[in-house]
N, C-alpha and C positions, 0 to 999 in steps of 0.2 A: 737452471741457474741459480745457485743460493744467491743470499743478501748476503754481502759482506764488507766489512769497510779495509779501504786500501790505502796507501799514502798515496798524496797526491803527486803528481809529475808536470811535468810542462807540457806534455800530449793531451791535459788535463785542462789547462788556461782558460780557455773557450767556456769550459761549462763553470767554470767556478768563479769568473767575472759574472757570467748572467745569473748565477744564483747570489753573489755578493751584492749585484745593482740592488736584489730585491730587496737585503737585507738592510745595505745604505745607500738608495738612492741618490741622495747630497754627491755621491761620487761620479766618477768618469769614466768612462770604459778605458779611454788610455791611463787617466790614475790607477785603474782595479789594476791593470796588468802588468805596468811598470811594478808595482809590488808588489802583487804577487809573483811575478816573474825575480825581484828581490827573494821571498820570503821561501821559495822552492827552492833555494841556493843556503838559505842561512844556518848555522848548526843550533839555535836558538830560539829555530821556529819550527813547527812541522804542521802540514794541513794534512788532515784526513777526510777521503769522502766516503762516501755509505753508495753503495751499489744495490739497486734490485733491478735482477736479473739484468745485467750489466747498464744499467744508466744511471746516473749519477744525480742522488736526487736532496742531498746535502752533505754539508762537512762543515768539520770545525779546527778552526785555526787555534794554535797552541802555542804556547810560547814560555821561555826561561825566565823570567824576572830577577834581576841579584841588585837593582833599588830596591828603597823600601814599597811593601806593598801592603796597603792599609788592610787593618789586623792580622796581618802575618807575626808570629815569632818565631821565624827562621829564613834562612835564607842559602839557598835562593828558589824561587818560588815561582813551581809552575802556574801557569797562567790563560785562562779563557778568552781570548781576543776576539773572538768570533763566532757563534753557533747557526744556523741554518736548516732549518729541512721546508721542502716543495711543501705548499697548501696540502697539498692532496694526500701527503704524509705523515700530517703528524697527528699526536696524541696516539701512536703505535709503540713509543718508547724510542725511537729512533736517538731522539737528541739523547736520551742518558747515555744509550749504547756510543755514541761519538764520545761524554762526557767520562766515560769511563776511558775508553782506548786513550785520550786524552792523558788521563793521569793514570795510568801505565805509563804512557812515554815520557811524564814527567819523573815519576819514581826510577825511572830509568835511567833519569841524567841527574840524580840525587837530591830531586826535591823531597817534602813531607808535607809539604801541603801547598793547594791550590788556589789560583784566587780567580774572581770574575767582578764584573762592574755592568751595570746597566744604567739606560737614562732616567733622571729621576718618576718618570711618570710613566714608565712602562710596566705596568699591572702585572702584563702573561709572563713575562719574562721576570720576574719577580718571585710569582709565583711558582715557577719552573725551576729556578733556583734551590727555592726552600720545599720543593717539593724533593728533590734529588739529593738533600742531605747538605747546601749551602747555609750559612749561617752567615746573616747582617752582623757587618761591623762597623757600619757607619755609617752617617750620611752626611753628605757635605755639598755646599751649594758652591759652585768655583765662578769665580769672575774674570772679566778681563779687560782692560780697559788700553786706546790707543792713546800713547803720548806721541807728544810734537815741540821740538826745542820751539 
């Protein structure tokens, strides 16, 4: 069986949640189940799975953003919301292929730019983004404060 990229469906929810927990360990199984269930029904979101011999080993969640995207000069903008490849399959071009598939989807939705973001200290993801053609648009540090009466 050949390696392939396919659209995710509700039948893939268990694998998606498992991989997403590796990517976002601060989330819970229930939160991710609910989120991916909604995403799989959304017109502005798409989740693609990378399969090796029928096994789901990676995914990308891409979305259409119509609000301002840092560094963009168009709207709407395709956006990489999350990308993950299981550790044993990394550094084989799989993430690059997933991003390319996401870009094709965004183009089909009328986008001419693709955005993404990373955590400030995630140097591995930074290097990956630069390697596949993303340009750094800006650096920001966001703040939040609880307010009470």
